[in-house]
C-alpha positions in Angstrom: 16.0 -13.8 -10.6 13.4 -14.1 -13.3 10.2 -12.2 -13.1 6.8 -13.5 -13.1 4.1 -11.3 -14.2 0.4 -12.2 -13.1 -2.4 -11.5 -14.9 -5.8 -11.4 -13.2 -9.1 -10.7 -14.6 -12.3 -9.3 -12.8 -15.5 -9.9 -14.5 -18.6 -7.8 -13.0 -21.8 -7.6 -14.2 -23.9 -4.3 -13.8 -25.1 -5.3 -10.5 -21.9 -6.0 -8.7 -19.9 -3.1 -7.1 -16.4 -3.7 -5.9 -15.3 -1.1 -3.4 -11.5 -1.1 -2.9 -10.3 1.0 -0.1 -8.4 4.3 -1.7 -5.0 3.7 0.0 -2.5 0.7 -0.4 0.3 0.5 2.1 3.8 -1.0 0.9 7.0 -2.0 2.7 10.3 -0.8 1.2 12.3 -3.9 0.7 16.4 -3.6 0.9 16.7 -4.7 -2.7 14.3 -2.2 -3.7 11.2 -4.0 -4.3 7.9 -3.3 -2.2 5.8 -5.6 -0.2 2.3 -4.9 -0.2 1.4 -5.0 3.6 -2.6 -3.9 3.2 -5.1 -1.0 2.6 -6.8 2.0 4.3 -10.0 3.9 4.0 -8.3 7.1 4.8 -4.4 8.7 5.0 -4.7 8.8 8.8 -5.6 5.1 8.9 -2.7 4.1 6.8 -0.4 6.0 9.0 -1.7 4.5 12.1 -1.4 0.7 10.4 2.1 1.6 9.4 2.9 2.7 13.1 1.6 -0.8 14.0 3.4 -2.4 11.3 6.6 -0.7 12.1 6.5 -1.7 15.7 7.5 -5.6 14.7 8.8 -4.5 11.1 10.9 -1.1 10.9 11.6 0.2 7.8 10.3 2.6 4.9 6.8 2.2 4.2 5.1 3.9 1.2 1.4 4.9 1.0 -0.1 5.1 -2.3 -3.3 6.8 -3.2 -5.5 4.8 -6.0 -7.2 7.8 -6.6 -4.4 10.4 -7.5 -1.3 8.1 -7.8 0.3 10.0 -5.2 2.8 8.6 -3.0 3.9 9.2 0.4 6.8 7.9 1.9 6.8 7.2 5.6 9.9 6.4 8.0 9.7 6.1 11.9 5.8 7.5 11.6 6.8 10.7 10.0 6.0 11.5 6.2 8.9 12.1 4.0 7.4 12.9 0.7 
């Protein structure tokens, strides 16, 4: 499988402000890749979203903090790391 790299550019003026939620949610795939599943404003909101997602797609989820780079691994609603 060949990897594709996608480059995107965001051009903003001084008047435009883009606020991204501080947490990304990913689902770990069996082949080691990750699938982006959404964002959350708080760690608690991310965990709640994972509980919703896990009801139909159980598995290992990762919460990534955009601010610190910290990763939290969640399985079955419990933080592993």
